[in-house]
N, C-alpha and C positions, 0 to 999 in steps of 0.2 A: 450788441446782439451777438456779434462774432465771438467775443470773449465768453459770453454765456453759453453759446453752443459748444465752444471748445471745452469749457469746464464740464458740461454735461457728457460730452464724448469721453473725456478722460475719466470721469467718475464711472461711466458704464464699463470702460475697459478695466478699471481697477476692481470693480465688483466681479467682472467676468474672470479676472485672474485669480480670485480667491479660491482656495481648494474647497471642493464640495465634500460633504460628509460621506463616508463610505457606507452607504446603505445597501442592504440586500433584501431580496424578496423573502417573505416568510417561508415559502415553499423550499428555499435553499438552505434553511437553517433548522427545520423541524421535520419530524416524521409524524404522519397521521396514524392514529391508533387503528390497527386492523388492515391498513393499506401497506402490505408488505409481501415479499416473496416467500414461498414455501419450498423447503428443501426436499428433493426426491432422491431415492436411491434404489438401485436394482442390481441383480446378479445375472450375468449372461455369459455367452461364449462367442468368441470371434473365430471365424473359419476363413480359409483361403490364404493362410500365411505361407510364405515361401520357405518352409523349413525353419522358421524362427519362433514357433509356438512352444507350448509347455512340453516337457518330457513327461509322458504319462506315468512313468514309474516314480517320478519325484513329485507329481501333483495328482494324488488320487481323486481330489475333488473334480479335476478336469475330466478324468476318465469316467467318473460316475455321471457327470453332467452330459457327456457325450453319449453314454449308453442310454440314459433316460430319454434324451432327445430323439435318438434313433428308434427307441421302442415306441414312443408316441407316434412316430411316422410309420410304424409297422415293420421295423427291422430289428431282429433279435441278435444282439452281439454280446450277450452276457458271458458266454464261454469262449469268445474269440480273443486272440492275443493282439490287441490294438497297439500299434507302434508308430502312430502318426505324429508328426511335429508341426502340423499345419493348423492346430487348434489351440486356443488359449482361453483360459478363464479370466474374466474381467469384472470389475465393478463399474457400474454406470451411474453417474450423478447428474442432476439437472436442477434448475431453479424454476419453479412454477410462478409466473408473474401473477399479480393480483388481478382477479376477474378475467383470467384466461378462459375463453369459451371453448367448448369441445370442438375439435377439428383444427384448432390453431397449432402452429408448429413452434417448437422451442429447441434450443441447442442442448446437446448433451456432451459430457466429458467421459472418456473411456480410459480406464487404467488397468494395467495387467495385474493379476493377482498371484500368478505362479512365477515360474522361472523363464518366461518367454523372453526372447531377445529383442523382438520388434513386433509392433502391431501394424506396420506400414502396409497398406493395400488390403488389409483384412476386412471382412464384412461381419458386422454385428447382427446376430439373429434376433428375432423379436424378443424384447426384454421388457417385462412390466416394471414400471417405476412406482415405488410405494412412498406414501407420505408417513409422517410420524404416527398417524393413527392406524397404520397397517393397510389402508385402502390403496388400490392402484389408481393413480391419477393420470398416467400417461404410458404410452408404449413406444419403445425406441427400436430403431433398426436402420441400418445403412452402412456405407463404406467409411472406415476410419481414416482420418487424415492426421498424421503426426507432425508434419512440418519439420522433420528431422532428416539428416543425411548420414548414411552409414556405408562404409566401403572397407574391403579387406583384400589382402594380397595372398599369394600362394605360400609365402613364408610364415603366415600366421599373423602378421601385423595388420592392424585395423585402425580406423579412425571414425569417430562418431561425433556429430554435431547436433545438439538438441537432445531431447529425451524420446527415444523411439518406442518406449513402453507406455506412453501416455499420449492420447490424441483426442480429437473432437469430431463430432458429426454436426455440421451446421444444419439446423432445422431437422435433426434426426429423430425427434420424438413428436408424436401427435397426442394432444391433450384429449383424454377420454372422459374426464370427470371434472366438474366445476366445483370450486370451493364456495360453499354457501356463506355469503356475507351480504346482508341487505342494508346497504348504506343509506338508501333513500328513506328507509323507515326509522332511522335513528333520530332521536330528539336532541342529542348532544354528541360532541366529538372532542376527544382529548388529543392535544398536540404534544409531542415529546421533543424537547430540544436536543440536538445532536451534541452540543457542548453546553451542559447545564450551567446556568448562571442566574443569580437573582435579578440582576439589572436587566439582562436581556429578556427574561420572562416577564418582568414588569413592563418593559417597553412594548413587547408584543401585545399584551393585554390592553395597554393604553391606545395603541394604534388601531386595534380592532374595535374598541369601545368608541373611539372617535368617529368611526364610520357606522357602527351599529351599537348604539348605547346599550350598556348592560349585557352585551353578548359574550364577553370574555372575562375570565378571572384567572389569575396566576395562583395555582395551588401550592407550588413549590418551585425550586430552581429548575426542575425538569419538565413539569406538567403545566400546560395552559389549557383550561377547559373552555370549549365553545358551546354556547347554547343557541339553538336555531331560533332566529327571530320570527315573529308572526308573519305569515304570508310568504315565507321563503322556502325553497326546496333545498335540502341538504347538499345536493351535488352542486347546484348553482351557487349556494352560499359559500362552500369551500373553494370553489373556483375564483370567487371574488376575494376571499380572505387570503389565499395563498399568494396573490400578486400584490398585496399591500407592502410598501417599503418600510423597513425598520433598520435601525442602526444597532447591530449587535455589539455587546461589550466583551472584551477579551481580557483575561488576567495577564499579569506581568510574568512572562515565562521565557527562559532561555533554554533552547533545546540543542544539545551537543551530541554529535556523532563522532566519537573519537577515532573510529576505524577509518572513516572517509575524510575526517578533518573538516566536517561541515558544521557551521554554527548558524542558528536561526534565532533571532531575537524579536519579540513583539514590540509594538510601538509604545506600550505602557511601561516598559522597563525604565527605571530611574536609578540614579546612582547618587549616594551621599558624598560629602566632601572627602576626597581621597587623592593621594599623590602616587603616581606609578612611575617606576623606572625599570627598564629591561635591558639586560646585557647577555652576551653569550661567551662561553668558555670553550675554546677549540684546542684539542690536543692532537698533534700530528705525529705519526710514527712512520719513518721511511726506512725500509730495509734495502741496503745496497751492498751486495756481496763484493769482496775484494779477493784478488788472487795473490798468494804468497809464493814467490819463487825462491828456491834454495841458491846459495852461493855457488860460484864456479868450482868444479871438481869436488864438490861436497856430495855426500851421500843422502842429502835431504830429498824430500819429495814435494812436488807442487801441491799446495793445499788451498782450498777456498775458505776464506775467513769472513763470516758475516759481520757487517757493520750496521749499527742502528743509529739513526739520527732522530732525536726527540725534540719537539718544539711545542711550546705552550703559548697560545695566543689568546689573550683575554680582551674581548671587545669592550671598550669603555661605554658604559651606559649612557644613553642619550639623556638630555636634561629631563628633570622630573616633569611629568605631565600632571597637572592639577585639575581635577574635576570638581566643580562646586555642587552644593546640595541641589537636588532636583534636576540634575543634568539629564537631558533627553537622550533618546536612542541615537539620533543623528550626531549629536555632539560626542557621545561615547564612541561611536564607530569612527568618526573623523579623528578623534584623539588617538585611538589605537592604530589607525592607519598611519598617523603621523609618526608613531614610533617605529614604523617599518617592520612590524612583527609578522611572522608567518601565522597561518591559521592554527597550527598546533600550539604555538606560543600564546596566541590569543585565548585558546581554551584554558591554558594554565593561568593566564592573567585573570580571566573571568572567575575561575574557581577560587583564586586567591582573594579577589575583591569580595566574593561571597563569604569566604572564611573570615574576612575582616569586618563583616557586617555592614559593608557599604553598598552592596548590590541589593536593591529592593525588588527582587524578583525570585521566582522559583527556578532552579536549575535542574533540568532533566537530562541525564546522560543515557544515551541509547547504546 
């Protein structure tokens, strides 16, 4: 009995030690049609700047906006010589979340349009935010926060950290108009894969059909169509579907950032039989000046004579590293690490393996 219990415990431990499949929720790998943010944009002016605004002579649009605003408030300045630098013309952008109700607050981004030096501490006046259809969906107003630091000295030297001509207003816009989208009245919904793939689309359809037979079909590598089962509400149905686990499939790809020296390889990368050897050639040049002294009682002059020492050092390549057909990612990485190569050398090795036709993956250079 003791032996049997021990065997069962060991078997349970062995099963628990096995790696689980990397499954994700459907909501993390797809987008639902119509459930998206909408871009808003508006033109406004920021006031209250400490002499860091637009020069009105160089920015006629700022002057016209200031005059128009004052006229709406009953102040006529058409013939006046405005010379303030406390005003700046700005573009205001925001993202309208799906189903944002009137009265809810959203963040806005403010960016200088003219030659303003900084928007720090300025106040954005009421600015309508328009959608792509030309309708106003929100109105923005508030104090601009840039998160930058700027300082200058009497000699004219200055230092700036961050971007003082762009800032944000947290909760600076109030939603005034709702985007009409009646989700509850829909009979079907399309899901769009963020990374299109035939296998992943088929797996999503299979997982949904296992829970709701006949409710899903994979139309193409990007679109999976859901049909509302009888007796279900679309909102509750999508809430159940988006939490179903599925194992996404990924293509074999190697992404290389040559500037930063970063390499990212997917688990599906495979290598055919190939032998790798890597070595370095180092050329050293040392400049060591020498002083030439003239002989006694001679009329010569002391001179500096340059001397150059050249040395060529060739590192003997390490033994050939042989990778067999079907080598996995872990074996490939372990083999390259065994060669002691730097990330930039590894980039060259991977590109050479690809050129030899032995790397069964796509290489994307950023």
